[in-house]
C-alpha positions in Angstrom: 27.2 -29.5 -44.0 24.6 -26.8 -45.1 22.1 -29.6 -45.5 22.8 -30.9 -41.9 22.5 -27.1 -40.7 19.0 -26.8 -42.2 18.1 -30.1 -40.8 19.1 -29.1 -37.2 17.4 -25.8 -37.4 14.2 -27.6 -38.5 14.5 -30.1 -35.6 15.1 -27.3 -33.0 12.1 -25.3 -34.4 9.6 -28.2 -34.5 6.6 -27.5 -32.4 3.3 -29.6 -31.8 1.3 -26.4 -31.4 0.9 -23.4 -33.9 0.8 -19.7 -32.6 -3.0 -19.7 -32.8 -3.4 -23.1 -31.0 -1.0 -21.8 -28.2 -3.3 -18.7 -27.6 -6.6 -20.9 -27.5 -4.9 -23.2 -25.1 -4.0 -20.4 -22.8 -7.5 -18.9 -22.8 -8.2 -20.1 -19.3 -4.9 -18.7 -18.0 -5.5 -15.3 -19.6 -9.0 -15.2 -18.1 -7.7 -16.0 -14.6 -4.9 -13.3 -14.7 -6.0 -10.6 -17.1 -5.5 -7.1 -15.5 -8.9 -5.7 -16.5 -10.5 -8.2 -13.9 -8.3 -6.5 -11.2 -9.7 -3.0 -11.3 -10.1 -2.8 -7.6 -6.6 -4.2 -6.9 -4.0 -1.7 -8.4 -0.8 -3.7 -7.2 -2.0 -7.0 -8.6 -3.1 -5.4 -11.8 0.2 -3.9 -12.4 2.2 -7.0 -11.7 -0.1 -9.0 -14.1 0.2 -6.3 -16.9 4.0 -6.4 -16.7 4.1 -10.1 -16.6 1.8 -10.6 -19.5 4.1 -8.3 -21.6 7.1 -10.4 -20.8 5.2 -13.6 -21.5 3.9 -12.4 -24.8 7.5 -11.5 -25.7 8.7 -15.0 -24.8 5.9 -16.7 -27.0 6.7 -14.6 -29.9 10.4 -15.5 -29.7 9.5 -19.1 -29.8 7.6 -18.6 -33.1 10.4 -16.7 -34.8 12.1 -18.4 -37.7 15.5 -19.6 -36.7 15.0 -18.9 -33.1 17.8 -20.9 -31.1 18.8 -18.4 -28.4 17.7 -19.3 -24.8 17.0 -17.1 -21.9 15.0 -18.3 -18.8 12.3 -16.0 -17.8 10.8 -15.6 -14.4 7.2 -14.5 -14.1 4.9 -13.7 -11.3 1.0 -13.7 -11.6 -1.8 -13.0 -9.3 -4.5 -15.7 -10.0 -8.1 -15.1 -9.4 -8.6 -18.1 -7.1 -9.3 -18.1 -3.3 -8.3 -21.6 -2.4 -4.6 -22.6 -2.3 -3.5 -25.5 -4.4 -0.7 -27.9 -4.0 2.2 -27.1 -6.5 5.9 -27.0 -6.8 5.9 -23.3 -7.7 6.3 -20.5 -5.2 2.9 -19.3 -3.9 1.7 -16.7 -1.5 -1.6 -15.0 -0.9 -1.8 -11.2 -1.3 -3.7 -9.1 1.3 -6.6 -9.0 -1.2 -6.9 -12.8 -1.2 -5.3 -13.5 -4.7 -2.9 -16.3 -5.2 0.5 -15.2 -6.2 2.2 -17.6 -8.4 6.1 -17.5 -9.4 7.6 -19.7 -12.1 10.4 -19.7 -14.5 10.0 -20.5 -18.2 12.9 -22.5 -19.6 11.1 -24.4 -22.5 11.9 -24.2 -26.1 8.6 -25.1 -27.9 5.1 -23.8 -27.6 3.5 -26.9 -26.3 5.8 -27.3 -23.4 5.5 -23.6 -22.7 1.7 -23.8 -22.5 1.7 -26.8 -20.4 4.2 -25.4 -18.0 2.1 -22.2 -17.6 -1.1 -24.0 -17.1 0.4 -26.5 -14.6 2.1 -23.7 -12.6 -1.2 -21.9 -12.1 -3.1 -25.2 -11.3 -5.2 -24.9 -14.3 -6.5 -27.8 -16.4 -4.4 -29.2 -19.3 -6.9 -31.6 -20.8 -8.0 -29.1 -23.6 -4.5 -28.7 -24.7 -4.1 -32.4 -25.6 -6.9 -32.2 -28.1 -5.3 -29.1 -29.7 -2.0 -30.8 -30.1 -3.6 -33.7 -31.6 -5.7 -31.6 -33.9 -2.8 -29.6 -35.1 -1.1 -32.7 -36.6 -3.0 -34.4 -39.4 -1.2 -37.7 -39.1 -0.2 -39.4 -35.7 2.6 -41.1 -37.4 4.0 -37.7 -38.5 3.6 -36.4 -34.9 5.5 -39.3 -33.4 8.2 -39.0 -35.9 8.5 -35.3 -35.5 8.7 -35.5 -31.7 11.2 -38.2 -31.8 14.1 -37.2 -29.4 17.5 -37.0 -31.5 20.8 -37.2 -29.6 23.6 -35.6 -31.5 27.1 -36.5 -30.7 29.2 -33.7 -29.0 31.6 -33.8 -31.8 28.9 -32.5 -34.2 28.8 -29.3 -32.2 32.5 -28.9 -32.0 32.8 -29.4 -35.9 29.9 -27.1 -36.8 30.3 -24.5 -34.2 26.6 -24.8 -33.3 25.6 -24.3 -29.7 24.6 -27.6 -27.9 21.1 -26.8 -26.6 21.3 -29.2 -23.8 24.5 -27.8 -22.6 23.1 -24.2 -23.1 20.1 -25.2 -21.0 22.1 -26.6 -18.3 24.3 -23.5 -18.0 21.3 -21.2 -17.9 19.8 -23.2 -15.1 23.1 -23.0 -13.3 23.8 -19.4 -13.6 21.5 -16.9 -11.9 20.8 -13.7 -13.5 22.9 -10.8 -12.2 22.6 -7.1 -12.8 26.0 -6.9 -14.4 25.4 -9.8 -16.9 21.9 -8.6 -17.6 23.1 -4.9 -18.4 26.0 -6.2 -20.5 23.5 -8.4 -22.5 20.8 -5.8 -22.8 22.6 -2.5 -23.0 22.8 -2.2 -26.9 19.1 -2.9 -27.2 18.2 -0.3 -24.7 20.4 2.3 -26.1 18.9 1.7 -29.7 15.4 2.0 -28.3 16.1 5.1 -26.3 17.7 7.0 -29.1 14.7 6.1 -31.3 12.3 7.4 -28.7 14.2 10.7 -28.0 12.4 12.9 -30.6 9.1 11.5 -29.2 10.0 12.3 -25.7 10.9 16.0 -26.6 7.6 16.1 -28.5 5.7 14.7 -25.3 7.3 17.3 -23.1 6.4 20.0 -25.4 2.9 19.0 -25.7 2.5 18.7 -22.0 3.9 21.9 -21.2 1.9 23.6 -23.9 -1.4 22.2 -22.8 -0.7 22.7 -19.0 0.0 26.4 -19.7 -2.9 26.9 -22.1 -5.3 25.3 -19.7 -3.6 26.4 -16.5 -3.5 22.8 -15.2 -1.6 21.8 -12.1 -0.4 18.6 -14.0 -1.1 16.0 -16.7 -0.5 12.4 -15.6 -1.1 8.7 -16.9 -2.5 5.9 -14.7 -0.8 3.2 -16.7 2.7 2.8 -18.3 1.7 3.5 -21.8 4.5 4.1 -24.4 5.7 7.5 -25.3 4.0 7.3 -28.7 0.6 6.5 -27.1 0.9 9.3 -24.7 1.7 11.7 -27.5 -1.5 10.7 -29.3 -3.5 11.2 -26.3 -2.1 14.8 -25.7 -2.8 15.5 -29.5 -6.4 14.3 -29.0 -6.8 16.7 -26.0 -5.1 19.6 -28.1 -7.8 19.2 -30.8 -10.6 19.2 -28.3 -9.1 22.5 -27.0 -9.1 23.9 -30.6 -12.7 22.7 -31.4 -14.4 23.3 -28.0 -12.4 26.0 -26.0 -15.5 27.0 -24.1 -16.0 23.6 -22.4 -12.5 23.8 -20.8 -13.0 26.9 -18.8 -13.3 25.2 -15.7 -10.4 23.0 -15.6 -8.0 25.7 -14.2 -5.9 24.4 -11.2 -6.8 20.8 -11.6 -4.9 17.6 -12.6 -5.8 15.7 -15.9 -5.2 12.0 -15.6 -5.5 9.7 -18.8 -6.9 6.5 -17.6 -9.4 3.6 -18.6 -12.6 5.6 -17.7 -13.9 9.3 -17.8 -15.0 11.2 -14.8 -13.6 12.7 -11.7 -11.6 10.5 -9.3 -11.7 10.3 -5.6 -8.6 12.3 -5.4 -10.3 15.3 -7.4 -8.5 14.6 -10.6 -10.2 15.0 -14.0 -10.0 11.4 -15.7 -10.1 11.0 -19.4 -10.8 7.5 -20.7 -8.3 6.7 -23.4 -11.0 4.6 -25.2 -13.5 7.3 -25.2 -14.2 9.7 -28.1 -14.3 13.5 -27.8 -17.9 13.6 -27.1 -17.5 11.8 -23.8 -14.6 13.9 -22.8 -16.8 17.2 -23.6 -19.5 15.8 -21.4 -17.0 15.4 -18.4 -15.8 19.0 -18.9 -19.3 20.3 -19.0 -20.3 18.4 -15.8 -17.3 19.9 -13.8 -19.4 22.5 -11.9 -21.5 19.5 -10.4 -18.4 17.5 -9.7 -16.9 20.4 -7.7 -20.2 20.6 -5.6 -20.1 16.9 -4.9 -16.4 17.3 -3.9 -17.4 19.8 -1.4 -20.0 17.4 0.2 -17.4 14.7 0.2 -14.9 16.8 2.1 -17.6 17.7 4.7 -18.2 14.0 5.0 -14.6 13.2 5.8 -14.6 15.9 8.3 -17.8 14.4 10.0 -16.2 11.1 10.0 -12.9 12.6 11.6 -15.0 14.2 14.4 -16.6 11.0 15.2 -13.3 9.1 15.4 -11.5 11.4 17.7 -9.9 13.7 15.1 -8.2 10.9 13.0 -7.8 12.1 9.3 -9.6 10.2 6.5 -7.4 10.3 3.5 -7.2 8.7 -0.1 -4.0 7.4 -1.4 -3.9 6.9 -5.1 -0.9 4.6 -5.3 -2.3 2.2 -2.5 -6.1 2.2 -3.4 -8.4 1.3 -6.4 -8.8 4.1 -8.8 -12.5 5.2 -7.6 -14.8 7.9 -9.2 -15.8 10.7 -7.1 -19.3 9.1 -6.8 -18.0 5.7 -5.8 -15.9 7.2 -3.1 -18.8 9.4 -1.8 -21.1 6.4 -1.4 -18.3 4.5 0.5 -17.8 7.5 2.9 -21.5 7.9 3.2 -22.2 4.3 4.2 -19.3 4.2 6.6 -20.5 7.6 8.2 -24.1 6.2 8.7 -22.6 3.0 10.5 -20.5 5.3 12.8 -23.5 7.4 13.7 -25.5 4.2 14.6 -22.9 2.8 16.7 -21.9 6.0 18.7 -18.4 5.0 19.5 -17.0 6.8 22.6 -13.9 8.6 21.1 -12.6 11.5 23.1 -12.5 14.6 20.9 -9.2 15.2 19.3 -7.7 12.3 21.1 -6.4 10.8 17.8 -5.5 14.1 16.0 -2.5 13.7 13.7 -3.3 10.1 12.8 -4.7 9.0 9.4 -6.9 6.2 7.9 -8.0 5.0 4.5 -11.3 3.2 3.8 -11.2 -0.1 1.8 -14.1 -2.1 0.4 -12.3 -5.3 -0.3 -10.9 -6.0 3.3 -12.6 -7.6 6.3 -10.1 -6.9 9.1 -8.4 -3.6 9.9 -4.6 -3.2 9.6 -1.7 -0.7 10.0 0.4 0.2 7.2 4.1 0.4 7.5 3.8 4.2 6.7 1.3 4.7 9.7 -2.0 5.0 8.2 -5.0 2.7 9.3 -6.4 0.7 6.6 -10.2 0.2 7.8 -12.6 -2.0 6.0 -16.1 -0.3 5.4 -17.6 -3.4 6.8 -15.5 -3.5 10.0 -17.5 -4.0 13.3 -17.5 -0.7 15.2 -16.2 -2.4 18.5 -13.4 -4.1 16.6 -12.6 -0.8 15.0 -12.4 1.1 18.4 -10.3 -1.6 19.9 -7.8 -1.8 17.1 -7.3 2.0 16.7 -6.7 2.3 20.5 -4.2 -0.6 20.5 -2.4 0.6 17.5 -2.4 4.4 18.0 1.2 4.8 19.5 2.6 2.4 16.7 0.9 4.4 14.2 2.4 7.7 15.3 5.8 5.9 15.2 5.4 4.7 11.7 4.1 8.2 10.5 7.4 9.8 12.0 9.5 7.1 10.4 7.6 7.6 7.0 8.9 11.3 6.9 12.5 10.2 7.6 12.3 7.4 4.9 10.9 9.7 2.3 13.7 12.0 2.7 16.4 9.2 2.6 14.7 7.8 -0.5 14.8 11.2 -2.3 18.5 11.8 -1.2 19.4 8.2 -2.5 17.7 8.7 -5.8 19.4 12.1 -6.4 22.8 10.6 -5.5 22.3 7.6 -7.6 21.2 9.7 -10.6 24.2 12.0 -10.3 26.8 9.1 -9.8 25.7 7.0 -12.7 24.8 10.1 -14.9 21.3 8.7 -15.3 18.8 10.8 -17.3 16.0 9.5 -15.0 15.7 7.3 -12.1 12.1 6.2 -10.9 10.3 3.3 -9.4 7.0 1.6 -10.1 4.3 2.3 -7.6 4.3 -1.3 -6.3 7.9 -0.9 -4.9 7.9 0.3 -1.5 10.2 3.1 -0.1 12.1 0.6 2.0 12.7 -1.6 -1.0 13.8 1.5 -3.1 16.3 2.7 -0.5 17.7 -0.8 -0.3 18.1 -0.9 -4.0 19.8 2.5 -4.2 22.2 1.8 -1.4 23.5 -1.4 -3.1 23.5 0.3 -6.6 25.8 3.1 -5.1 28.4 0.2 -4.1 28.8 -0.7 -7.8 30.5 0.7 -11.0 28.0 0.7 -13.7 29.2 2.7 -16.8 26.3 1.0 -18.7 23.8 3.3 -17.1 25.1 6.6 -18.4 22.3 8.7 -19.9 19.7 6.0 -19.5 16.1 5.8 -17.9 16.3 3.3 -15.1 13.1 2.0 -13.6 13.2 0.0 -10.2 10.6 -2.8 -10.4 10.2 -6.5 -9.6 11.8 -7.9 -12.8 14.3 -7.4 -15.5 13.0 -5.9 -18.7 13.9 -3.4 -21.6 10.7 -1.3 -22.3 9.6 -0.3 -25.8 11.1 3.2 -25.4 14.5 2.1 -23.8 13.8 2.4 -20.3 15.7 -0.3 -18.2 13.6 -2.1 -15.6 15.5 -3.9 -12.9 14.2 -5.7 -9.9 14.6 -3.8 -6.5 16.4 -6.9 -5.0 18.8 -7.5 -8.0 21.8 -9.8 -7.4 
């Protein structure tokens, strides 16, 4: 019986690709979806980052010795392609033109998983065949290894092993629900959360200490790094404060953001690149007086554009726009301002006062956001711009008013949900809209969820347990 058990495990674990071969086979896919290529598209970047984390976890599980458990994983990626392709997977095109691909992984071996991923994203699989052949020294061995074996149902009844076919069918029939997912993942989340608590306290202490010492408005992170990573970044800033206190005299009242590059952001925040050494950070702090001068010129330029467009306010929204440096945003405003001056659009002074607009360099047609601000391409034809603003002005005012009501409702529901479920924290990812968050919280409040007591709950687009114990649930959970 022991020999049969070992044999069964070997069969279930058999693969035609090694872990290294799988990574090589997926290189075209990683290039097509890697977040670093989506710097100008924050929503697409965040979705791809989260999906890659979950995909890596799936691939790691397939390579674990003795792996037999099975859990279908749904993933969504934005692919760097402009033309739609025929496919059986769900596809849609984002506003920025990227193709959104959604698919569910149900495979049990690396080769099938790799082929599923590439086929779902309409990528070539020819190079995978050569990898799978090269990974097996003898073709005879390969054909024997992959020979399908049908075990009689009585074998599983006698040994107590799970029937993989029956398990697969059951997983395909049963849709993941919030209750079942929490029941399955609660223990893992609690364990990770307890382990992270000392680091969370250390992070809060470091943040308060540095904010008070430097008289900062806030300290933020652009991306969802783990608690340990954030602590190390604050320790690095603390060491710089001790070594070069004189260079930090100009940061008073500002916000520091740890991100991918150093400089000053379009929103006026001090950006510290996490890959940069202290020398680069020091240079940024030394340049702050010059950044403040450029910031004044930028505000003046925004005011001039507003006057030319009937009093409409030019704003920059971090959650919806790419993370631009102050220099990049100034160049964008300057180019748009010169275009307006040349066109001399006949807007009546202050006729559009109270309305808002943001400038975007990756769009070609103007649009109106659900929150009431105009999204105007920098290349927009002046005549088209004038017609669009006039046609949508009333709708924009109604959306702005609805935005204020929605923000109040969202905050009230977050507070109520946090209190009802005794959550330590309830928050959402930037890609989740207020309308989605409101819908999610309303339905949560109708449930009884003792699992959530003392937990950190993040409303996202997928199910996941983060490395520090935060529970991620999709806003449209079932």
